[in-house]
C-alpha positions in Angstrom: -11.1 82.7 -250.1 -8.7 80.7 -247.9 -7.5 83.0 -244.7 -3.7 83.5 -244.7 -1.8 83.0 -241.4 1.5 84.6 -240.7 4.1 83.0 -238.5 7.8 83.1 -237.6 9.3 79.7 -239.0 11.8 78.3 -236.4 14.6 76.2 -237.3 16.5 74.5 -234.6 19.3 72.0 -233.7 18.8 69.3 -231.2 21.9 67.6 -229.1 20.7 63.7 -229.7 23.0 61.7 -231.4 23.6 57.8 -231.5 27.1 56.5 -230.8 27.3 52.6 -230.9 23.6 51.8 -229.7 23.5 54.4 -227.2 21.9 57.8 -227.1 24.4 60.8 -226.6 24.5 64.3 -227.0 26.4 67.0 -228.7 27.0 70.1 -226.4 24.7 72.9 -226.9 24.1 75.4 -224.4 22.1 78.4 -223.9 24.0 81.6 -222.1 22.4 85.0 -221.0 25.7 86.5 -220.7 26.3 89.5 -223.1 29.7 90.0 -222.6 31.5 87.9 -225.6 35.1 88.0 -223.9 33.3 86.2 -220.7 31.7 83.7 -223.1 34.8 82.9 -224.8 36.6 82.6 -221.4 34.1 80.3 -220.0 34.3 78.2 -223.4 38.1 77.7 -222.7 37.6 76.5 -219.3 34.9 73.9 -220.8 37.5 72.6 -223.3 40.1 72.5 -220.4 37.9 70.7 -217.7 36.3 68.3 -220.3 38.8 67.9 -222.6 36.1 68.8 -225.4 36.7 69.7 -229.0 36.4 72.9 -230.5 33.6 75.0 -229.1 31.9 77.6 -231.7 30.2 80.7 -230.3 27.2 81.7 -231.4 25.7 85.1 -231.2 22.0 84.6 -230.6 20.1 87.7 -230.3 20.6 88.8 -226.5 23.1 86.1 -225.3 25.2 83.5 -226.9 25.2 79.9 -227.6 28.2 77.3 -227.3 27.9 74.3 -229.5 30.6 71.4 -229.9 30.2 68.6 -232.3 33.6 66.9 -231.4 32.6 64.6 -228.5 29.3 63.2 -227.8 28.5 62.8 -224.1 26.0 60.9 -221.9 22.8 63.0 -220.5 24.5 63.3 -216.9 27.8 64.7 -218.2 25.6 67.1 -220.6 23.9 68.7 -217.6 26.9 68.8 -215.7 28.7 70.6 -218.6 25.5 73.0 -218.8 26.0 73.8 -215.0 29.7 74.3 -215.3 29.2 76.9 -218.2 26.3 78.6 -216.1 23.8 78.1 -219.1 20.2 79.5 -218.8 18.6 77.6 -215.8 15.3 77.4 -218.0 17.4 75.7 -220.5 18.9 73.4 -218.0 15.3 72.7 -216.7 14.2 71.7 -220.1 17.2 69.4 -220.6 16.4 67.5 -217.6 12.7 67.1 -218.4 13.0 66.0 -221.9 16.4 64.6 -221.9 17.7 66.3 -224.7 18.8 70.2 -225.5 17.6 72.0 -228.5 18.7 75.5 -229.7 16.6 77.9 -232.1 19.3 78.9 -234.9 16.7 80.8 -236.8 15.9 84.4 -236.3 13.1 85.6 -233.9 10.4 88.4 -234.7 11.5 90.1 -231.3 14.9 90.7 -233.0 16.1 90.5 -236.5 19.7 88.9 -235.7 20.1 85.5 -237.4 22.4 83.6 -234.7 25.8 83.4 -236.2 29.3 82.1 -235.4 31.4 85.1 -233.9 34.3 82.9 -232.7 35.9 79.2 -232.4 37.7 77.9 -229.3 40.0 75.7 -231.1 40.8 72.7 -228.7 44.4 71.5 -228.2 43.2 67.8 -227.8 42.8 65.2 -230.8 39.2 65.0 -231.7 37.7 63.6 -234.9 36.8 67.1 -236.0 40.5 68.2 -236.0 41.4 65.2 -237.3 39.1 65.5 -240.3 40.1 69.0 -240.8 43.8 68.3 -241.2 42.9 65.5 -243.4 40.8 67.9 -245.8 43.6 70.4 -245.4 46.1 67.9 -246.8 43.7 67.1 -249.7 43.9 70.5 -250.8 47.5 71.0 -250.5 
């Protein structure tokens, strides 16, 4: 009889995307901060300083993730943004080493919480995501 092994299957998301002929990165950050209010404050400061699009605040077990799909950036800008929000130093080290960010979006065996969006910091800037949302809204009027 074949031996059965159990493992946690992990699902993740990678920062890489292609814009034109260049590799860019969606903003994915891993924060160790446990206070949701502080995380939301730093997310809004990120929006203001870097004119990003919407920032999704995701509760992920012990900390939070910040995610934005609105404005892909180069690797140097991505790392600068990670430092600005005080992302986990090991996460920044990983991004510098391999050239992309990756966030786990499935639960872990050490805690049962599945990461989920807890708030959205809405950007005042015109970005593709907001324009698309307006168009979708118009289609359903």
